[in-house]
C-alpha positions as CSV (number, residue, x, y, z in Angstrom):
1,X,-19.0,-12.9,8.6
2,X,-15.7,-13.4,6.7
3,X,-12.5,-13.7,8.6
4,X,-9.2,-12.9,7.0
5,X,-5.6,-12.2,7.9
6,X,-4.6,-8.6,7.3
7,X,-1.2,-7.5,6.0
8,X,-0.1,-6.9,9.6
9,X,-1.0,-10.5,10.5
10,X,-3.8,-9.4,12.8
11,X,-7.1,-11.3,12.7
12,X,-9.7,-9.2,10.8
13,X,-13.4,-9.3,10.2
14,X,-15.2,-8.0,7.1
15,X,-17.3,-5.0,7.9
16,X,-20.0,-3.0,6.1
17,X,-20.5,-2.6,2.4
18,X,-16.9,-1.5,1.5
19,X,-13.9,-3.8,1.4
20,X,-12.7,-2.9,4.8
21,X,-11.4,-4.9,7.7
22,X,-10.8,-4.3,11.4
23,X,-9.0,-6.3,14.0
24,X,-10.7,-8.1,16.8
25,X,-10.3,-5.0,19.0
26,X,-11.6,-2.6,16.4
27,X,-8.4,-0.6,16.6
28,X,-7.2,-0.9,13.0
29,X,-9.3,-0.6,9.8
30,X,-7.9,-1.8,6.4
31,X,-9.7,-0.5,3.3
32,X,-8.8,-2.1,0.0
33,X,-8.4,0.4,-2.8
34,X,-6.6,-1.2,-5.8
35,X,-6.5,2.0,-7.9
36,X,-3.7,3.5,-10.0
37,X,-1.9,6.5,-8.5
38,X,0.7,9.1,-9.4
39,X,3.9,8.8,-7.5
40,X,7.0,10.9,-7.1
41,X,9.9,8.6,-6.6
42,X,13.7,8.6,-6.4
43,X,15.7,6.0,-8.5
44,X,19.1,5.2,-7.1
45,X,22.3,4.1,-8.7
46,X,21.7,2.1,-11.9
47,X,17.9,2.0,-11.1
48,X,18.6,-0.7,-8.5
49,X,17.1,1.4,-5.6
50,X,13.6,2.8,-5.8
51,X,12.1,5.1,-3.1
52,X,8.6,6.6,-3.3
53,X,8.6,10.1,-1.8
54,X,5.0,11.2,-2.4
55,X,1.8,10.0,-4.2
56,X,-1.5,11.5,-5.3
57,X,-4.7,9.6,-4.8
58,X,-8.2,11.1,-5.1
59,X,-6.8,14.5,-5.8
60,X,-4.9,14.6,-2.5
61,X,-1.1,14.5,-2.2
62,X,0.4,12.3,0.5
63,X,4.0,12.7,1.7
64,X,5.8,9.5,2.5
65,X,7.4,10.0,5.9
66,X,8.7,6.4,6.2
67,X,9.0,3.2,4.2
68,X,8.2,0.5,6.7
69,X,8.5,-2.6,4.5
70,X,9.7,-3.5,1.0
71,X,9.5,-6.7,-1.0
72,X,9.7,-7.7,-4.7
73,X,7.8,-10.4,-6.6
74,X,7.9,-11.6,-10.2
75,X,4.7,-12.1,-12.2
76,X,5.8,-13.5,-15.6
77,X,8.2,-11.1,-17.1
78,X,7.1,-8.3,-14.7
79,X,8.9,-7.3,-11.6
80,X,6.6,-5.8,-8.9
81,X,8.2,-3.7,-6.2
82,X,5.9,-3.5,-3.1
83,X,6.1,-0.8,-0.4
84,X,4.4,-0.3,2.8
85,X,4.6,3.4,3.6
86,X,3.3,5.9,6.1
87,X,2.4,9.5,6.0
88,X,2.6,9.7,9.8
89,X,-1.1,8.9,10.3
90,X,-2.0,6.0,8.0
91,X,-0.3,3.0,6.5
92,X,-0.5,2.5,2.7
93,X,0.3,-0.5,0.6
94,X,1.6,0.6,-2.8
95,X,3.4,-1.2,-5.7
96,X,5.3,-0.4,-8.9
97,X,5.2,-2.6,-11.9
98,X,8.4,-2.4,-13.9
99,X,6.8,-3.8,-17.1
100,X,3.8,-1.5,-17.3
101,X,5.4,1.4,-15.3
102,X,2.2,1.7,-13.3
103,X,1.9,2.5,-9.5
104,X,-1.1,1.0,-7.6
105,X,-2.5,1.9,-4.2
106,X,-3.6,-1.5,-2.8
107,X,-4.9,-0.6,0.6
108,X,-5.0,1.9,3.5
109,X,-4.7,1.0,7.1
110,X,-6.0,3.5,9.6
111,X,-6.3,3.6,13.3
112,X,-10.0,3.4,14.3
């Protein structure tokens, strides 16, 4: 059994064969994806504001209903913009790399 702290700070336990986690009450499952995705985004004034509107993963389009958290980090010369977004049912962790211009879906958090 591997215990880890999830992105929502709830104690989680590794389950099954996939990279998935659930909290101690079994209510939330986090599945690690780490795949590139296509994203429709709005860039604000002078490219200082970035807002994902929708993304496509596994041939399915997800509409972003709300951006719940945003943060930025630097990795060498790259700036990575991280977003936690919801489609109304699930919570997704995505990021945009300003150096490679690539979007990545890191994980999906679903109610179990």
